Backbone as CSV, one residue per row, in Angstrom:
resi,resn,N_x,N_y,N_z,CA_x,CA_y,CA_z,C_x,C_y,C_z
1,MET,53.679,100.105,69.965,54.856,99.674,69.203,54.500,98.575,68.210
2,LYS,53.688,97.589,68.655,53.331,96.487,67.752,52.519,96.987,66.570
3,ALA,51.583,97.923,66.819,50.785,98.469,65.721,51.676,99.192,64.721
4,PHE,52.646,99.946,65.231,53.575,100.654,64.342,54.367,99.675,63.495
5,LEU,54.842,98.593,64.113,55.631,97.611,63.376,54.794,96.901,62.325
6,ASN,53.525,96.654,62.634,52.633,96.049,61.633,52.536,96.938,60.392
7,ILE,52.354,98.240,60.622,52.268,99.182,59.496,53.581,99.217,58.736
8,PHE,54.705,99.205,59.480,56.026,99.266,58.858,56.272,98.046,57.981
9,LEU,55.919,96.875,58.489,56.105,95.650,57.710,55.246,95.661,56.457
10,ALA,54.015,96.153,56.590,53.129,96.224,55.421,53.707,97.147,54.359
11,LEU,54.301,98.237,54.784,54.913,99.166,53.839,56.098,98.535,53.126
12,ILE,56.920,97.792,53.881,58.082,97.149,53.274,57.653,96.110,52.244
13,ILE,56.636,95.336,52.587,56.161,94.305,51.673,55.647,94.923,50.370
14,SER,55.114,96.142,50.452,54.568,96.798,49.262,55.602,97.611,48.503
15,LEU,56.848,97.610,48.939,57.876,98.431,48.299,58.069,98.158,46.811
16,PRO,58.071,96.891,46.363,58.261,96.668,44.921,57.257,97.417,44.066
17,THR,55.986,97.465,44.490,54.957,98.188,43.734,55.229,99.686,43.726
18,LEU,55.625,100.208,44.883,55.922,101.624,44.981,57.132,101.988,44.143
19,ALA,58.133,101.093,44.096,59.371,101.369,43.364,59.127,101.498,41.868
20,GLN,58.062,100.848,41.351,57.769,100.935,39.922,57.355,102.350,39.527
21,LYS,56.853,103.115,40.474,56.360,104.454,40.180,57.446,105.509,40.300
22,ARG,58.495,105.215,41.086,59.543,106.201,41.276,60.895,105.519,41.373
23,GLN,61.830,105.947,40.553,63.156,105.355,40.551,64.048,106.064,41.569
24,ALA,64.944,105.301,42.173,65.877,105.867,43.140,66.843,106.823,42.450
25,THR,67.207,107.879,43.142,68.153,108.851,42.601,69.535,108.613,43.189
26,THR,70.546,109.137,42.542,71.914,109.006,43.036,72.356,110.331,43.647
27,TYR,73.436,110.255,44.401,73.951,111.455,45.061,75.466,111.442,45.020
28,ASP,76.049,112.521,44.574,77.500,112.648,44.545,77.949,113.499,45.727
29,PHE,78.789,112.913,46.590,79.302,113.657,47.729,80.210,114.781,47.238
30,PRO,80.002,116.003,47.695,80.875,117.109,47.261,82.320,116.910,47.707
31,ASP,82.479,116.373,48.906,83.823,116.111,49.426,83.794,114.812,50.212
32,SER,84.808,113.996,50.019,84.916,112.774,50.799,85.588,113.090,52.130
33,VAL,85.334,112.229,53.125,85.928,112.401,54.446,87.225,111.603,54.513
34,ASP,88.261,112.204,55.029,89.541,111.522,55.169,89.422,110.441,56.244
35,THR,89.515,109.188,55.845,89.366,108.089,56.798,90.684,107.364,57.053
36,LYS,91.785,108.057,56.869,93.072,107.473,57.255,93.105,107.321,58.774
37,SER,93.705,106.237,59.235,93.769,105.977,60.673,94.502,107.103,61.400
38,ARG,94.008,107.411,62.599,94.625,108.428,63.440,94.831,107.855,64.835
39,GLU,95.836,108.336,65.510,96.176,107.832,66.841,95.070,108.164,67.839
40,ILE,94.836,107.238,68.772,93.888,107.489,69.858,94.605,107.397,71.202
41,GLN,93.976,107.964,72.212,94.482,107.876,73.568,93.664,106.833,74.321
42,TYR,94.317,105.771,74.768,93.618,104.744,75.525,93.421,105.208,76.963
43,GLU,92.220,105.020,77.438,91.885,105.405,78.803,92.584,104.485,79.806
44,LYS,93.083,105.049,80.886,93.679,104.244,81.957,92.567,103.683,82.839
45,LYS,92.490,102.373,82.934,91.481,101.735,83.774,91.969,101.719,85.221
46,GLN,91.125,102.206,86.122,91.585,102.348,87.499,90.420,102.558,88.460
47,ILE,90.741,102.571,89.755,89.804,102.940,90.809,90.279,104.261,91.400
48,PHE,89.382,105.237,91.435,89.671,106.530,92.048,89.176,106.473,93.493
49,ILE,90.061,106.792,94.446,89.729,106.654,95.863,89.813,107.999,96.571
50,ASP,88.733,108.361,97.221,88.715,109.540,98.079,89.035,109.055,99.492
51,SER,90.279,109.229,99.901,90.736,108.691,101.190,90.085,109.369,102.382
52,ILE,89.554,110.588,102.180,88.933,111.310,103.290,87.438,110.997,103.379
53,GLY,86.750,111.134,102.255,85.298,110.943,102.263,84.844,109.508,102.113
54,GLY,85.749,108.606,101.700,85.397,107.201,101.568,84.683,106.830,100.290
55,VAL,84.583,107.782,99.334,83.934,107.505,98.056,84.941,106.861,97.102
56,GLN,84.498,105.815,96.400,85.351,105.168,95.407,84.603,105.061,94.079
57,VAL,85.348,105.240,92.991,84.769,105.236,91.650,85.685,104.446,90.731
58,THR,85.105,103.694,89.799,85.933,102.958,88.848,85.380,103.058,87.429
59,ASN,86.314,103.012,86.483,85.966,102.909,85.058,86.400,101.559,84.501
60,ASN,86.800,100.659,85.385,87.410,99.390,84.983,86.367,98.317,84.686
61,PHE,85.659,98.520,83.588,84.684,97.541,83.117,84.390,97.859,81.656
62,SER,83.787,96.928,80.961,83.481,97.116,79.541,82.566,98.312,79.337
63,ALA,82.976,99.233,78.455,82.261,100.468,78.123,82.496,101.576,79.142
64,GLY,83.351,101.361,80.134,83.634,102.402,81.115,84.355,103.587,80.501
65,ARG,84.062,104.789,81.005,84.763,106.002,80.565,84.705,107.036,81.686
66,LEU,85.841,107.261,82.306,86.019,108.296,83.331,87.519,108.552,83.415
67,ASN,87.955,109.757,83.083,89.383,110.022,82.971,90.001,110.601,84.235
68,ASP,89.173,111.206,85.090,89.677,111.684,86.379,88.490,111.912,87.304
69,PHE,88.743,111.770,88.601,87.691,111.975,89.589,88.347,112.505,90.855
70,LYS,87.915,113.692,91.293,88.551,114.326,92.443,87.514,114.985,93.352
71,GLN,87.827,114.971,94.641,87.013,115.720,95.584,87.451,117.184,95.531
72,ILE,86.502,118.077,95.374,86.799,119.508,95.356,86.713,120.072,96.776
73,ARG,85.606,119.826,97.426,85.442,120.205,98.826,84.173,119.536,99.349
74,GLY,84.188,119.121,100.575,83.012,118.526,101.196,82.385,117.435,100.357
75,SER,81.146,117.655,99.937,80.401,116.652,99.166,80.449,116.904,97.665
76,LEU,81.311,117.829,97.206,81.405,118.160,95.786,82.607,117.473,95.146
77,TYR,82.351,116.763,94.039,83.394,116.055,93.302,83.351,116.476,91.832
78,THR,84.486,116.335,91.157,84.556,116.622,89.732,84.904,115.348,88.968
79,ALA,84.096,115.036,87.931,84.364,113.921,87.027,84.802,114.508,85.692
80,THR,86.029,114.211,85.275,86.559,114.729,84.018,86.453,113.663,82.936
81,ILE,85.883,114.044,81.788,85.664,113.113,80.684,86.376,113.647,79.444
82,THR,87.270,112.854,78.864,87.957,113.251,77.638,87.726,112.196,76.548
83,PRO,87.843,112.597,75.277,87.580,111.665,74.169,88.801,110.833,73.807
84,GLU,88.590,109.914,72.881,89.677,109.053,72.398,90.668,109.823,71.537
85,ASN,90.207,110.833,70.821,91.068,111.755,70.081,90.230,112.960,69.659
86,THR,90.885,113.919,69.055,90.201,115.112,68.544,90.765,115.453,67.171
87,PRO,90.003,116.168,66.332,88.650,116.691,66.557,87.628,115.567,66.581
88,ILE,86.490,115.829,67.202,85.503,114.773,67.381,84.112,115.383,67.546
89,ASN,83.089,114.630,67.170,81.715,115.044,67.355,81.401,115.164,68.844
90,MET,80.554,116.127,69.199,80.223,116.352,70.603,79.190,115.334,71.103
91,SER,79.637,114.100,71.276,78.789,113.027,71.810,79.510,112.356,72.971
92,PRO,79.823,113.114,74.024,80.661,112.582,75.102,80.020,111.417,75.852
93,TRP,80.636,110.257,75.721,80.201,109.077,76.459,80.902,109.050,77.809
94,TYR,80.167,108.650,78.827,80.760,108.432,80.149,80.080,107.238,80.781
95,ALA,80.804,106.519,81.601,80.221,105.383,82.324,81.165,105.029,83.464
96,PHE,80.623,104.970,84.670,81.452,104.607,85.813,80.581,103.983,86.902
97,LYS,81.235,103.313,87.830,80.567,102.746,88.998,81.074,103.470,90.240
98,ILE,80.168,103.750,91.171,80.527,104.531,92.352,79.910,103.909,93.600
99,TRP,80.652,103.951,94.695,80.163,103.437,95.966,80.880,104.152,97.108
100,SER,80.403,103.919,98.327,80.983,104.579,99.493,80.847,103.675,100.712
101,ALA,81.800,103.780,101.610,81.739,102.978,102.832,80.515,103.350,103.665
102,ASP,80.159,104.633,103.669,79.009,105.123,104.429,77.989,105.765,103.495
103,ASP,76.734,105.725,103.895,75.693,106.380,103.103,75.918,107.888,103.109
104,LYS,75.831,108.492,101.915,75.991,109.942,101.858,75.394,110.495,100.579
105,ASN,75.125,111.766,100.600,74.621,112.482,99.438,75.750,113.342,98.883
106,ILE,76.020,113.229,97.577,77.125,113.973,96.975,76.698,114.652,95.675
107,TRP,77.501,115.621,95.265,77.322,116.312,93.996,78.505,115.965,93.094
108,ILE,78.220,115.662,91.838,79.283,115.381,90.865,79.177,116.384,89.723
109,HIS,80.272,117.109,89.489,80.348,118.096,88.414,81.047,117.460,87.215
110,PHE,80.332,117.284,86.100,80.896,116.711,84.879,81.632,117.810,84.100
111,VAL,82.914,117.581,83.814,83.736,118.571,83.131,84.332,117.954,81.871
112,TYR,84.320,118.717,80.762,84.780,118.232,79.459,85.806,119.200,78.852
113,PRO,87.102,118.919,78.978,88.119,119.796,78.387,87.996,119.923,76.867
114,HIS,87.412,118.906,76.214,87.301,118.916,74.757,85.854,118.774,74.284
115,GLY,84.904,119.219,75.079,83.521,119.046,74.657,82.550,119.648,75.641
116,GLN,81.318,119.168,75.564,80.277,119.639,76.465,79.307,118.503,76.754
117,HIS,78.644,118.584,77.889,77.757,117.508,78.307,76.565,117.389,77.360
118,ARG,76.187,116.161,77.065,75.070,115.932,76.138,73.995,115.024,76.727
119,TYR,74.379,113.915,77.353,73.415,112.886,77.733,73.032,112.974,79.212
120,VAL,71.726,112.989,79.469,71.226,112.937,80.846,71.634,111.591,81.454
121,PRO,72.187,111.569,82.667,72.676,110.308,83.255,71.580,109.254,83.405
122,LYS,71.971,108.006,83.144,71.133,106.843,83.413,71.755,106.096,84.596
123,LEU,70.917,105.588,85.493,71.386,104.960,86.725,70.938,103.513,86.802
124,SER,71.784,102.684,87.439,71.455,101.270,87.611,72.181,100.741,88.842
125,HIS,71.576,99.739,89.488,72.239,99.082,90.622,72.770,97.701,90.251
126,ASP,72.523,97.272,89.000,73.014,95.957,88.588,73.641,95.952,87.188
127,GLY,73.648,97.089,86.515,74.212,97.162,85.171,73.297,96.628,84.087
128,GLU,72.088,96.232,84.458,71.145,95.663,83.489,69.833,96.440,83.429
129,ASN,69.358,96.886,84.562,68.101,97.630,84.634,68.418,99.100,84.897
130,TRP,67.966,99.954,83.971,68.375,101.361,83.995,67.167,102.290,84.033
131,GLN,67.403,103.470,84.598,66.403,104.522,84.546,67.114,105.879,84.542
132,PRO,66.536,106.876,83.880,67.164,108.200,83.880,67.095,108.828,85.261
133,ILE,68.082,109.632,85.571,68.083,110.333,86.846,66.883,111.277,86.921
134,ASP,66.368,111.493,88.105,65.276,112.442,88.289,65.749,113.824,87.850
135,ASN,64.893,114.536,87.100,65.333,115.821,86.545,65.576,116.884,87.613
136,THR,65.116,116.643,88.833,65.409,117.594,89.911,66.808,117.387,90.480
137,SER,67.469,116.303,90.061,68.801,115.988,90.580,69.902,116.186,89.554
138,PHE,69.562,116.830,88.430,70.548,117.014,87.365,70.321,118.337,86.661
139,THR,71.430,119.040,86.358,71.326,120.344,85.710,72.432,120.529,84.676
140,PHE,72.046,120.968,83.472,73.026,121.410,82.476,73.492,122.816,82.851
141,ILE,74.780,123.079,82.647,75.345,124.395,82.948,75.770,125.063,81.650
142,GLU,75.646,126.394,81.588,75.878,127.129,80.347,77.279,126.938,79.775
143,ASP,78.260,126.657,80.605,79.632,126.509,80.102,79.888,125.149,79.453
144,GLY,78.843,124.295,79.339,78.988,122.986,78.706,79.200,121.854,79.684
145,SER,79.326,122.178,80.963,79.438,121.140,81.982,78.042,120.788,82.501
146,ALA,77.982,119.960,83.523,76.700,119.574,84.117,76.957,119.151,85.550
147,ILE,75.919,119.152,86.364,76.078,118.740,87.752,74.944,117.799,88.149
148,MET,75.308,116.790,88.938,74.378,115.733,89.327,74.426,115.532,90.841
149,ASN,73.276,115.290,91.426,73.177,115.017,92.857,72.669,113.588,93.063
150,ILE,73.450,112.747,93.758,73.068,111.355,93.969,73.359,110.913,95.398
151,ASN,72.683,109.853,95.791,73.002,109.181,97.048,73.905,107.992,96.757
152,VAL,74.977,107.854,97.533,75.888,106.719,97.369,75.962,105.940,98.672
153,SER,76.252,104.643,98.521,76.334,103.755,99.668,77.246,102.589,99.299
154,SER,77.264,101.566,100.121,78.068,100.381,99.814,77.474,99.591,98.646
155,ASP,76.227,99.886,98.289,75.569,99.272,97.132,76.015,100.020,95.871
156,THR,76.808,99.368,95.036,77.395,100.023,93.871,76.326,100.618,92.952
157,LEU,76.543,101.860,92.557,75.651,102.551,91.625,76.376,102.729,90.293
158,TRP,75.732,102.302,89.213,76.262,102.518,87.870,75.706,103.834,87.334
159,VAL,76.564,104.643,86.726,76.172,105.908,86.116,76.702,105.913,84.685
160,ALA,75.841,106.175,83.707,76.295,106.142,82.309,75.459,107.082,81.451
161,ALA,76.033,107.457,80.305,75.340,108.333,79.367,74.079,107.672,78.812
162,GLN,74.169,106.371,78.564,73.040,105.552,78.128,73.191,104.195,78.814
163,GLU,72.150,103.389,78.797,72.315,102.058,79.354,73.412,101.323,78.586
164,ILE,74.146,100.491,79.264,75.308,99.852,78.649,74.877,98.642,77.831
165,MET,75.193,98.706,76.546,74.972,97.592,75.629,76.302,97.331,74.936
166,ASP,77.164,96.543,75.591,78.500,96.271,75.070,78.500,94.989,74.253
167,SER,79.664,94.567,73.777,79.709,93.408,72.884,79.247,92.108,73.552
168,PRO,79.580,91.827,74.822,79.031,90.600,75.425,77.502,90.598,75.494
169,ARG,76.908,91.726,75.850,75.445,91.802,75.940,74.805,91.661,74.564
170,ILE,75.393,92.316,73.568,74.840,92.228,72.216,75.013,90.818,71.661
171,GLY,76.161,90.197,71.934,76.373,88.818,71.497,75.354,87.869,72.104
172,ALA,75.027,88.076,73.392,74.041,87.224,74.055,72.668,87.394,73.425
173,TRP,72.314,88.627,73.072,71.028,88.868,72.402,70.989,88.176,71.035
174,CYS,72.080,88.269,70.264,72.135,87.612,68.962,71.983,86.096,69.097
175,GLU,72.636,85.532,70.101,72.523,84.088,70.335,71.084,83.692,70.653
176,GLU,70.404,84.538,71.400,69.004,84.262,71.732,68.142,84.324,70.483
177,LEU,68.385,85.317,69.628,67.637,85.449,68.391,67.880,84.249,67.472
178,ALA,69.101,83.731,67.502,69.481,82.631,66.618,68.824,81.308,66.993
179,LYS,68.086,81.271,68.090,67.318,80.071,68.427,66.151,79.897,67.453
180,ASP,65.794,80.972,66.762,64.776,80.909,65.724,65.387,80.313,64.459
181,ASP,64.678,79.426,63.801,65.202,78.758,62.606,65.525,79.714,61.466
182,LYS,64.935,80.885,61.494,65.161,81.838,60.406,66.441,82.653,60.589
183,VAL,67.124,82.481,61.710,68.274,83.326,62.030,69.553,82.510,62.114
184,THR,70.577,82.963,61.402,71.916,82.399,61.512,72.833,83.470,62.084
185,PHE,73.542,83.141,63.148,74.413,84.097,63.840,75.857,83.651,63.711
186,SER,76.723,84.566,63.296,78.141,84.232,63.142,78.983,85.493,63.283
187,SER,80.270,85.368,63.033,81.186,86.506,63.025,81.790,86.616,61.636
188,ILE,81.851,87.836,61.111,82.432,88.015,59.779,83.916,88.348,59.857
189,GLY,84.459,88.365,61.061,85.882,88.661,61.222,86.166,89.256,62.582
190,LYS,87.331,89.835,62.738,87.758,90.416,64.003,88.044,91.908,63.837
191,SER,87.813,92.648,64.907,88.149,94.065,64.917,89.657,94.230,65.108
192,LYS,90.107,95.460,65.107,91.531,95.745,65.298,92.040,95.212,66.625
193,LYS,91.204,95.206,67.640,91.591,94.699,68.970,91.124,93.266,69.212
194,GLY,90.698,92.576,68.160,90.392,91.156,68.259,88.992,90.797,68.685
195,ARG,88.071,91.754,68.666,86.687,91.452,69.033,85.911,90.971,67.812
196,ASP,84.909,90.107,68.052,84.097,89.574,66.956,83.265,90.668,66.312
197,MET,83.172,90.592,64.982,82.285,91.460,64.210,81.016,90.648,63.931
198,TYR,79.977,90.890,64.702,78.773,90.075,64.651,78.007,90.246,63.337
199,TYR,77.354,89.146,62.957,76.566,89.139,61.719,75.394,88.185,61.893
200,MET,74.212,88.618,61.476,73.043,87.743,61.469,72.410,87.746,60.073
201,ASP,72.046,86.565,59.625,71.348,86.398,58.344,69.954,85.871,58.655
202,MET,68.942,86.625,58.274,67.563,86.271,58.590,66.812,85.991,57.292
203,ASN,66.349,84.753,57.147,65.628,84.368,55.934,64.812,83.118,56.227
204,ASN,63.966,82.728,55.245,63.122,81.548,55.430,63.735,80.289,54.804
205,GLY,65.032,80.343,54.554,65.724,79.195,53.968,65.974,79.322,52.489
206,LYS,65.311,80.283,51.856,65.483,80.509,50.425,66.044,81.925,50.251
207,VAL,67.272,82.016,49.747,67.931,83.315,49.683,68.128,83.835,48.254
208,LYS,67.942,82.995,47.257,68.171,83.422,45.879,66.994,84.243,45.362
209,LYS,67.324,85.212,44.505,66.344,86.068,43.831,65.435,86.804,44.817
210,LYS,66.035,87.251,45.900,65.290,88.047,46.879,65.994,89.385,47.087
211,ASP,65.206,90.420,47.301,65.790,91.694,47.683,66.377,91.557,49.083
212,ILE,67.483,92.265,49.306,68.171,92.193,50.587,68.007,93.515,51.333
213,ILE,67.644,93.414,52.582,67.602,94.571,53.466,68.802,94.462,54.403
214,ALA,69.707,95.435,54.339,70.899,95.438,55.191,70.703,96.423,56.338
215,ILE,70.982,95.975,57.547,70.808,96.794,58.742,72.145,96.915,59.463
216,PHE,72.552,98.155,59.749,73.801,98.428,60.453,73.499,99.146,61.764
217,SER,74.313,98.885,62.776,74.106,99.561,64.058,75.426,99.743,64.794
218,ARG,75.443,100.728,65.685,76.540,101.044,66.584,77.848,101.390,65.878
219,GLN,77.767,102.123,64.764,78.985,102.734,64.235,79.531,103.723,65.262
220,HIS,78.602,104.415,65.936,78.944,105.375,66.978,78.577,104.759,68.333
221,PRO,79.529,104.586,69.227,79.258,103.890,70.499,78.092,104.423,71.328
222,PRO,77.900,105.750,71.479,76.823,106.205,72.363,75.406,106.007,71.827
223,GLU,75.258,105.622,70.559,73.921,105.591,69.957,73.162,104.308,70.318
224,VAL,72.943,104.163,71.614,72.252,102.989,72.150,70.765,103.017,71.806
225,THR,70.175,104.202,71.752,68.740,104.273,71.472,68.426,103.732,70.078
226,GLY,69.290,104.021,69.105,69.092,103.469,67.770,69.223,101.962,67.766
227,PHE,70.176,101.452,68.559,70.331,100.004,68.674,69.088,99.372,69.289
228,LYS,68.531,100.014,70.310,67.334,99.469,70.963,66.150,99.449,69.999
229,ALA,66.046,100.460,69.141,64.979,100.471,68.137,65.171,99.312,67.165
230,MET,66.421,99.067,66.754,66.705,97.936,65.869,66.352,96.611,66.551
231,GLN,66.697,96.490,67.823,66.356,95.293,68.595,64.858,95.027,68.571
232,ALA,64.073,96.069,68.863,62.620,95.915,68.911,62.075,95.495,67.549
233,PHE,62.624,96.088,66.488,62.166,95.752,65.141,62.457,94.293,64.808
234,LEU,63.684,93.845,65.073,64.057,92.471,64.723,63.343,91.447,65.597
235,ASP,63.187,91.764,66.882,62.445,90.860,67.759,61.021,90.664,67.244
236,GLU,60.379,91.769,66.864,59.011,91.697,66.371,58.943,91.038,65.000
237,LEU,59.956,91.268,64.177,59.964,90.736,62.822,59.822,89.216,62.809
238,LEU,60.380,88.562,63.820,60.366,87.100,63.847,59.031,86.525,64.315
239,VAL,58.214,87.326,64.972,56.968,86.785,65.538,55.718,87.445,64.966
240,ASN,55.892,88.521,64.216,54.744,89.261,63.698,53.925,88.398,62.737
241,GLU,52.628,88.633,62.704,51.734,87.834,61.866,52.005,88.014,60.373
242,GLN,52.705,89.087,60.008,53.043,89.307,58.607,54.459,88.842,58.249
243,SER,55.128,88.201,59.191,56.509,87.791,58.966,56.648,86.791,57.821
244,GLU,55.709,85.852,57.720,55.808,84.843,56.665,55.790,85.498,55.286
245,ALA,54.879,86.455,55.090,54.817,87.161,53.814,56.068,87.993,53.589
246,PHE,56.572,88.579,54.657,57.779,89.399,54.571,58.972,88.578,54.092
247,PHE,59.198,87.422,54.716,60.374,86.611,54.387,60.242,85.882,53.050
248,LYS,59.061,85.844,52.475,58.926,85.339,51.118,59.527,86.318,50.112
249,LYS,59.585,87.583,50.489,60.082,88.618,49.588,61.505,89.065,49.910
250,TYR,61.877,88.990,51.184,63.122,89.625,51.598,64.033,88.699,52.402
251,ARG,65.302,89.007,52.276,66.348,88.449,53.129,66.941,89.627,53.913
252,VAL,67.136,89.463,55.205,67.647,90.540,56.050,69.037,90.168,56.550
253,VAL,70.000,91.022,56.287,71.350,90.812,56.813,71.627,91.921,57.827
254,VAL,72.121,91.542,58.999,72.244,92.470,60.122,73.678,92.500,60.632
255,TYR,74.199,93.702,60.768,75.515,93.927,61.367,75.255,94.784,62.621
256,PRO,74.960,94.144,63.758,74.442,94.883,64.912,75.475,95.674,65.697
257,LEU,76.768,95.420,65.432,77.814,96.080,66.223,79.043,96.302,65.342
258,LEU,79.020,97.387,64.567,80.110,97.643,63.631,81.354,98.220,64.297
259,ASN,81.214,98.684,65.520,82.355,99.291,66.215,82.520,98.671,67.605
260,PRO,82.819,97.373,67.683,82.909,96.732,68.996,84.033,97.279,69.873
261,ASP,85.143,97.659,69.268,86.241,98.233,70.060,85.817,99.555,70.684
262,GLY,85.235,100.435,69.859,84.801,101.729,70.366,83.766,101.608,71.469
263,VAL,82.835,100.669,71.310,81.803,100.453,72.331,82.421,99.968,73.635
264,ASP,83.235,98.930,73.562,83.780,98.329,74.781,84.838,99.198,75.459
265,LEU,85.479,100.079,74.685,86.494,100.971,75.252,85.908,102.308,75.719
266,GLY,84.594,102.465,75.578,83.962,103.680,76.062,84.268,104.905,75.222
267,HIS,84.382,104.726,73.915,84.680,105.856,73.040,83.477,106.767,72.845
268,TRP,83.769,108.028,72.517,82.703,108.979,72.204,82.123,108.712,70.820
269,ARG,82.998,108.371,69.866,82.562,108.375,68.469,83.314,107.395,67.577
270,HIS,84.619,107.264,67.761,85.479,106.621,66.771,85.810,105.168,67.110
271,ASN,86.433,104.503,66.131,86.956,103.160,66.377,88.404,103.270,66.840
272,THR,89.107,102.144,66.985,90.490,102.214,67.446,91.439,102.681,66.353
273,GLY,90.926,102.848,65.145,91.695,103.506,64.088,91.533,105.016,64.141
274,GLY,90.730,105.487,65.097,90.581,106.917,65.309,89.693,107.630,64.318
275,ILE,88.800,106.893,63.631,87.944,107.527,62.620,86.473,107.256,62.888
276,ASP,85.643,108.067,62.256,84.191,107.953,62.352,83.713,106.961,61.294
277,LEU,83.162,105.831,61.725,82.771,104.779,60.788,81.523,105.109,59.981
278,ASN,80.843,106.174,60.335,79.636,106.548,59.582,79.853,107.824,58.768
279,ARG,81.102,108.047,58.345,81.402,109.214,57.530,82.284,108.865,56.326
280,ASP,82.301,107.598,55.932,83.195,107.203,54.845,82.446,106.617,53.655
281,TRP,81.192,107.077,53.431,80.365,106.459,52.398,80.641,107.006,50.998
282,ALA,81.459,108.027,50.857,81.684,108.639,49.539,82.313,107.669,48.549
283,TYR,83.030,106.667,49.058,83.726,105.739,48.162,82.900,104.502,47.842
284,TYR,81.649,104.442,48.310,80.854,103.230,48.110,79.805,103.442,47.023
């Protein structure tokens, strides 16, 4: 990773020379996307209790998403996942915590009335350290559903489409980054539900007459892997041996969480205005 970032930084530093040989082209969108606000369905936060088997499940935490949970028979349960509204991209986010009074092995069938399963489950016992489920314990089904086999106990197990990176966790990371003199961390405003819109300005103290690199992340809540790549890049950018040369040429402005409501509410794709934040570029 470090070798790749070294090459990437060297390429960025050489961009002005490369730009002299080829001019950027423009693009006219054939059709703009309608970004008028649309109604969403807020998920009911609750604990689902299996009074017979002793299994309990909750979606009542930041980024949780589980719309129904029922025992079908014996050790088989169904988890129903629905989106914030439709039509919507097939990126079904799910996240829940599960535990049981007694140790047991169970099967969970993921069902999507408005979609199909996409993400292999990630598991955690503390909400911070995650690993993908063993591939022998998970199967995609042709009808768009999926089935998972897990052991449950009194030790709470977190199950999610991706590791959870919600607004409190991202804010804590930004605060840590801001301990570096080159980083200023602030909020550029509030979301529709009152969450901070994070912003970081990275420079060497001189911002005039510099090219600006703008970085955006988490327009779509489930895209945690892209956020993690951005994290690795910015973390390395501050300590890399070529950073001094880089910041002599560039100022970096970062918007690490453009959809804090969608992330914290466990949305598949949209914000609380019911639209896709990465499909409205035709007017810019």
